C-alpha positions in Angstrom: 37.5 -11.9 -6.5 36.4 -8.3 -6.2 32.7 -9.2 -6.4 33.2 -11.9 -3.9 35.0 -9.5 -1.4 32.4 -7.0 -1.9 29.6 -9.4 -1.2 31.5 -10.6 1.9 31.6 -7.5 3.2 28.0 -6.7 2.5 27.1 -9.9 4.1 29.2 -9.2 7.3 27.9 -5.7 7.5 24.3 -7.0 7.2 25.1 -9.6 9.9 26.6 -7.0 12.6 23.8 -4.5 12.1 21.1 -7.2 12.4 22.6 -8.4 15.5 21.7 -5.1 17.2 18.1 -4.9 16.0 15.0 -6.0 17.8 13.4 -9.4 17.0 10.2 -10.9 17.7 11.7 -12.7 20.6 12.6 -9.2 22.2 8.9 -8.6 22.9 7.1 -10.2 25.6 3.7 -11.6 24.9 2.4 -9.4 27.5 3.8 -6.4 26.0 3.0 -7.2 22.2 0.4 -8.9 20.1 0.7 -12.3 18.7 0.0 -12.5 15.0 -0.4 -15.9 13.0 0.6 -15.3 9.5 2.2 -17.3 6.3 5.4 -17.9 8.3 4.2 -18.9 11.6 3.4 -16.8 14.7 5.1 -13.6 15.6 4.9 -11.0 18.5 4.6 -7.6 17.2 4.4 -4.4 19.1 1.0 -3.2 20.0 1.4 -0.1 18.1 4.1 -0.3 16.0 5.8 3.2 15.2 8.5 2.2 12.4 6.9 0.0 9.9 8.6 -1.3 6.7 6.2 -2.6 4.2 7.1 -4.9 1.3 4.5 -4.3 -1.0 2.3 -1.2 -1.8 2.2 1.4 0.6 -1.2 2.8 -0.1 -3.5 0.7 2.1 -0.9 1.3 5.0 -1.5 5.1 4.4 -5.2 4.7 4.2 -5.2 2.9 7.5 -3.5 6.0 9.2 0.2 4.4 9.5 3.0 6.0 7.5 5.7 3.6 6.9 9.3 4.5 7.3 10.3 2.2 4.1 8.4 0.8 1.4 9.3 -1.1 -2.0 9.4 0.7 -5.3 6.5 0.3 -7.6 6.3 -2.9 -9.7 7.1 -3.2 -12.5 10.0 -0.6 -12.4 9.0 1.2 -15.5 5.7 2.2 -14.4 7.0 4.4 -11.3 10.8 4.7 -11.8 12.1 5.7 -8.7 9.0 6.3 -6.9 7.0 4.5 -4.2 3.7 4.9 -5.7 3.4 7.5 -8.4 -0.1 8.4 -7.9 0.3 9.2 -4.3 3.7 10.8 -4.7 2.9 13.7 -2.4 1.8 11.5 0.4 5.1 9.0 0.4 7.6 11.9 0.9 10.0 10.9 3.5 9.3 7.3 3.0 12.9 5.4 2.1 12.7 3.1 -0.7 14.0 -0.2 0.3 14.6 -2.0 -3.1 11.7 -3.9 -4.8 9.0 -6.5 -4.0 11.6 -9.4 -5.7 14.8 -7.9 -4.0 14.3 -6.0 -0.7 17.4 -4.2 0.1 18.0 -5.9 3.5 20.9 -3.2 4.7 18.6 -0.2 3.8 16.1 -2.1 6.0 18.6 -2.4 9.0 19.3 1.3 8.7 15.8 2.3 9.2 15.7 0.2 12.4 11.9 -0.9 11.8 9.8 -2.4 14.8 7.7 -4.1 12.3 8.1 -5.6 8.6 5.2 -6.5 6.7 5.2 -8.1 3.4 3.2 -10.8 1.6 3.7 -14.2 0.0 6.6 -13.8 -2.3 9.4 -12.9 0.0 9.6 -16.4 2.0 13.0 -16.7 1.2 14.2 -13.3 3.0 12.2 -14.1 6.1 15.0 -15.5 7.9 17.0 -12.6 7.5 14.0 -10.1 8.0 12.9 -11.6 11.3 16.3 -11.0 12.5 15.9 -7.4 11.9 12.5 -6.8 13.5 9.4 -9.0 14.0 8.2 -9.9 10.4 4.6 -10.5 9.5 4.2 -12.2 5.9 0.6 -12.1 4.8 -0.3 -15.4 2.9 -2.1 -14.2 -0.5 -2.0 -17.7 -2.1 -5.8 -18.1 -1.6 -6.4 -16.3 -4.8 -7.8 -12.6 -5.5 -11.2 -13.6 -4.4 -10.0 -13.4 -0.7 -8.4 -10.0 -1.2 -10.5 -8.7 1.7 -9.3 -11.3 3.9 -5.6 -10.0 3.1 -6.5 -6.7 3.7 -7.9 -7.4 7.3 -4.6 -9.8 8.1 -2.4 -6.7 6.9 -4.4 -4.4 8.9 -4.4 -6.6 12.0 -0.6 -6.7 12.1 -0.8 -2.9 11.9 -3.2 -2.9 14.9 -6.1 -1.5 12.9 -8.4 -4.0 12.1 -11.2 -1.9 12.7 -10.4 0.8 10.3 -9.9 -1.8 7.7 -13.4 -3.4 8.6 -15.0 0.0 8.2 -13.3 0.5 4.5 -14.5 -2.9 3.5 -18.0 -2.2 4.8 -18.1 1.0 2.9 -16.7 -0.6 -0.1 -19.7 -3.2 0.1 -22.4 -0.4 0.5 -20.9 1.1 -2.5 -21.2 -2.1 -4.6 -24.9 -1.9 -3.5 -25.3 1.4 -4.6 -23.6 0.8 -8.1 -26.1 -2.2 -8.6 -28.9 0.2 -7.9 -27.5 3.1 -10.0 -27.1 0.6 -13.0 -30.6 -0.9 -12.9 -31.4 -3.2 -15.8 -28.3 -2.2 -17.4 -26.1 -4.4 -14.9 -27.4 -7.7 -16.8 -26.7 -6.3 -20.4 -23.3 -4.5 -19.9 -20.3 -6.7 -20.9 -16.8 -5.0 -19.7 -13.6 -5.9 -21.3 -10.3 -5.4 -19.6 -6.9 -5.2 -21.3 -3.4 -4.4 -20.6 -1.0 -3.2 -23.4 2.6 -3.6 -22.7 5.5 -2.7 -24.9 5.1 -5.8 -27.2 2.2 -7.6 -26.1 -1.8 -7.5 -25.3 -3.0 -9.2 -22.4 -6.8 -9.8 -21.4 -7.8 -10.3 -17.8 -9.4 -13.3 -16.6 -11.9 -14.1 -13.5 -8.9 -14.5 -11.1 -7.4 -11.3 -11.3 -7.9 -8.5 -9.1 -10.1 -6.4 -11.7 -12.1 -9.6 -12.5 -12.8 -10.1 -8.8 -14.1 -6.3 -8.4 -16.3 -6.6 -11.7 -17.7 -9.7 -10.5 -18.6 -8.1 -7.2 -19.9 -5.1 -9.3 -22.4 -7.7 -11.2 -20.9 -6.7 -14.4 -20.7 -9.3 -17.3 -17.6 -10.1 -19.1 -16.8 -11.3 -22.7 -16.6 -14.9 -23.0 -13.0 -14.8 -23.8 -12.5 -13.3 -20.4 -14.4 -15.5 -18.3 -11.7 -18.3 -17.7 -10.6 -19.3 -14.1 -7.0 -18.1 -14.6 -5.4 -14.6 -14.1 -4.6 -13.3 -17.6 -3.7 -14.5 -21.1 -1.5 -13.0 -23.9 -3.2 -12.4 -27.0 -1.8 -11.7 -30.5 -3.2 -8.7 -32.6 -5.1 -11.2 -34.9 -7.0 -11.9 -31.8 -8.0 -8.5 -31.1 -11.7 -9.6 -31.1 -10.9 -11.0 -27.7 -10.9 -7.5 -26.1 -14.4 -6.5 -27.3 -17.2 -5.6 -25.4 -19.9 -2.8 -24.7 -16.9 -1.1 -22.7 -13.3 -1.6 -22.6 -11.1 -0.7 -19.8 -7.4 -0.5 -20.7 -4.0 0.2 -19.2 -0.4 1.1 -20.8 2.5 0.3 -19.0 4.4 2.7 -21.0 2.5 5.1 -22.9 5.7 5.9 -24.9 6.4 2.3 -26.0 3.1 0.7 -26.2 1.4 -2.2 -28.1 -1.6 -0.2 -28.5 -0.4 1.9 -31.3 0.2 -1.4 -33.1 -3.2 -2.6 -32.4 -4.9 0.7 -33.5 -3.0 0.2 -36.9 -4.4 -3.0 -37.4 -7.8 -3.2 -39.5 -9.0 -5.3 -36.9 -9.2 -2.6 -34.4 -11.8 -0.3 -36.3 -13.9 -3.5 -36.7 -14.4 -3.7 -32.9 -18.0 -2.9 -31.6 -16.3 -1.2 -28.7 -14.1 1.0 -31.0 -17.2 1.9 -33.3 -19.4 2.9 -30.2 -16.1 5.0 -28.5 -16.4 3.2 -25.3 -12.7 2.8 -24.8 -11.3 4.1 -21.4 -8.1 4.4 -20.2 -7.5 3.8 -16.4 -4.7 3.6 -14.0 -2.5 0.6 -14.1 -1.4 1.5 -10.9 -4.9 1.1 -9.5 -6.0 -1.9 -11.8 -3.1 -4.0 -11.5 -0.5 -2.9 -9.2 -2.1 -2.1 -5.7 -4.2 -5.0 -4.8 -6.2 -3.9 -1.8 -9.0 -1.7 -0.3 -7.7 1.4 -1.8 -7.7 0.5 -5.5 -11.1 -1.3 -5.0 -12.7 1.8 -4.2 -10.5 3.9 -7.0 -11.9 1.1 -9.5 -15.6 1.7 -8.1 -14.9 5.4 -8.8 -14.0 4.6 -12.4 -17.1 2.3 -13.1 -19.3 5.0 -11.6 -17.8 7.7 -13.9 -18.0 5.9 -17.2 -20.9 3.6 -16.6 -23.5 5.5 -14.5 -25.5 8.7 -15.8 -24.6 11.6 -13.3 -22.2 9.1 -11.7 -19.8 11.7 -10.4 -22.2 12.1 -7.5 -21.2 8.5 -6.1 -17.6 9.2 -6.3 -15.6 9.2 -3.3 -12.5 11.5 -2.9 -10.7 10.0 0.3 -10.2 6.5 1.4 -9.9 6.3 5.0 -6.7 8.6 5.9 -5.6 8.8 2.3 -7.0 11.6 -0.1 -7.4 10.4 -3.8 -5.7 12.1 -6.6 
């Protein structure tokens, strides 16, 4: 009964607050912009000033928009109570509004947003969100190969399409630069990607974000990582699946990582990539959690630093309005 009453109070409070918030119907077509998105059509402000993002805030910051609210880093153990650990200095003042899977509607109401911006996966919340403010849901069901389209859709809702296009063009120029810098080695370098969780190891396939960026970079993948899916969980007996000329790996939690168990295995020392000492730990936040233009540029930084002689000269230290750590 106590739980029922608490839930009832929360619903009534939310409904009362939401009733006082602007919705997309409060903006006339002449005063706003009509955006087509995953849930239909919404009229948004010409220049949103109080944006809540239900995904990573980093691309929004790169486009020159500091949201008033954003969801916490996913999965929770990566960022704890931080929005984006790598850019914690840039997210000061941004209010945490729950998680991607469970946005905090009451907190969003309190922020009085004039635009709520999310991605596929929060459709069940759309009726409530659209009562609070104009809400745009970017449809990312087309797979990771279309990530640039998602970036442009996100930026268009924010009124920043030209800025996003410029960042994408810069990325494509850097891809061409990487091809040139690698030369003949581009056709012979096999790159493996693995993620060590607390009790499992995953290898990442072509239909993952790192898979898409590595494909554009022109790099080869191990045979075990050329399938048309996102990732696969492997056992310690299958460690040969992570072998290659170079291994990029991440750890969800270095204090409780399956990497230690893998390194204790006799199979680990037999891997060619281990014997050549070509194992490079990279940021889980960059390679897996923040699908978008900032992470794509930061992944290229990693590729230049590790694969190109004197590669530091090709590294960039800012994406749009966002300085990189």
